[in-house]
N, C-alpha and C positions, 0 to 999 in steps of 0.2 A: 581542485575544489568540486566537492559534491553537490549536485543540484538538489539530490534527493536524499533523505536519510531513512532506513528500514532499521526500526528497533523491534526486536521480538523479546516477549517477557521470559522466554526459557529456550534454550539450545534444543528443546526436544521438539519444538515448533518449526525447525529448519525445512525439513523436508517438506512441509504444508506451506511454507513461505518463500521458499527458493524460487518458485515459478516468477514472482514479484522481480526477482534480480534478472531473470532471463529475459523479460520482457523489455527491462530498462535497457538491457544489453542490445538487444534486437534494434532499440530505437535510437542506440547512442547517446544515451541519457547517463551521467556519471551519478554515482550513488556511494553511499556508506551504509554497511551493512553490519550489524552487531546485535548482541544480547545486552539488555537493561531491563530492569525490574522496577515497576513502580514502588512494589512493597519491600522487596530484597536489597534494591541499591539505589536509592532514591536520591542521593547526592551524585551518584554516577550518572543517573538520567539528566539531572539539571546541569551537570557540568557538560555534559555530551550537546545538550541543546545549545547551550551560550556558547560552546566552540563552534558548532556546525553553524549556527547563524552567523557567527562573525566570518567565517570560511564562505558565506554566500549561499548556505543551503536554501531552496526556496519552499520545498514542501517536507512534511515529516509522514511517513507512514508506520503505523504502530500495529502490532499483532500480538494478542493476548488471549488466553483462554480463562476459564472460570469466572473470577471476579472482574478480569479484564479492565484494570484501571489504568493501564499504561497510555492509551490513547488520550484519556481525559487528562492525566498528570502531564502529558506533554501540551496538550491544548491549554492548560493553565498557566503554561510557561512561556509560550510564544503566541504572537499573531499570526505566524505563517499557517497556511492549510495544513490541517491533520486529517489524515485519512486513516480509519480504523479497520483492520481485518479481524474478526472475531474468530476464534479458534476452537474447535471441538477438545476439549481436553476433560470432561466430567462426565457424569453418569446422566446428565441433563442434555447429552448431545448438542451442546454448543448453544442451547437457548440462553442459558446464564451469560455467556461471553457477547453474545448479541445484543442483549437487553442492557448489559453493563456498558457498551460500548456506544449503543444508539442513544441512550438516555442521558444526555448531558444538560447543564444548567443553562438557561439562555445568557448568550454572551460568549459561550465556549464551545462552538460547535465542533462536531467530529463528523466528517463525511464517512458514512459506514456503508462498507460492501459486504458481499457475502462471505460465508464461512469459508475457510481453509482454502485450498488450491484455487478454486474458481474466484474467489473473493482478493488473493493475492495477484492473480493476473489482472483483475479488473482495477486493483488500486494502483498498478502500474500504469496501466492505460489512464486512469483518472489523473494521476499525478502528471503525465505527459500533455494532456489536454489541457491542464493549468499551465504548464511550462510554455506550452504552444502560443498561448495568448501574447506573448512577447517574443517569440522566436519562429519566424518564416520557416526557416528550414526544417524544424521540427514538425510545424503544421503541415508542411508538404509530407514529410515522412508517415505521417499519421495519415494523411488522405491516401497515399500509397498502399499502407497496411490494409486499410479498408477496401480498397480496390482488389488487393490480394484475397480477402475473405469473400468477396463476390465471386471470383474467379474460381475459389476453392468449392463453394457450394454448387456453382454451375456444373463444375467437371463431375462432383459427386451425383448430381440429378441425372447428368448424361449418362454416367457408368450404369445408376441403377434402372434407367429407362433403356438402357440397350443402344444408345445412341452413338 
């Protein structure tokens, strides 16, 4: 049973979104990763949402570029948290996707993260924090991961300072 669903609007987005799955793997979070388009396959998107919710999915992560309506389309169909990752896919450098993802009507929010790979990583961390509200083991894994970040910075500083 996947706890998180990752939808991409296009297979061409996979390289930018794969880091999301890598973080979820590291944290031991089950997920379903697929391609589904708000525009080209709206029936598939709706069917996936319904099926995944029945299977216990708790958070939806949606990545799309250009018009970037995928996260909004999912938010319209579920009351589960939806996290949007805008993808750079046009001459506008991702601004179009960012604005499309962040500008949702009242009552249909999408938690929007940064563009591309950094956003993909943070979408996974954000989903983990949501799930950790009801999972003490996951909360502890998040605390440990944060502690590892601290150690990494301290080691880098020591190397740079010649200590």
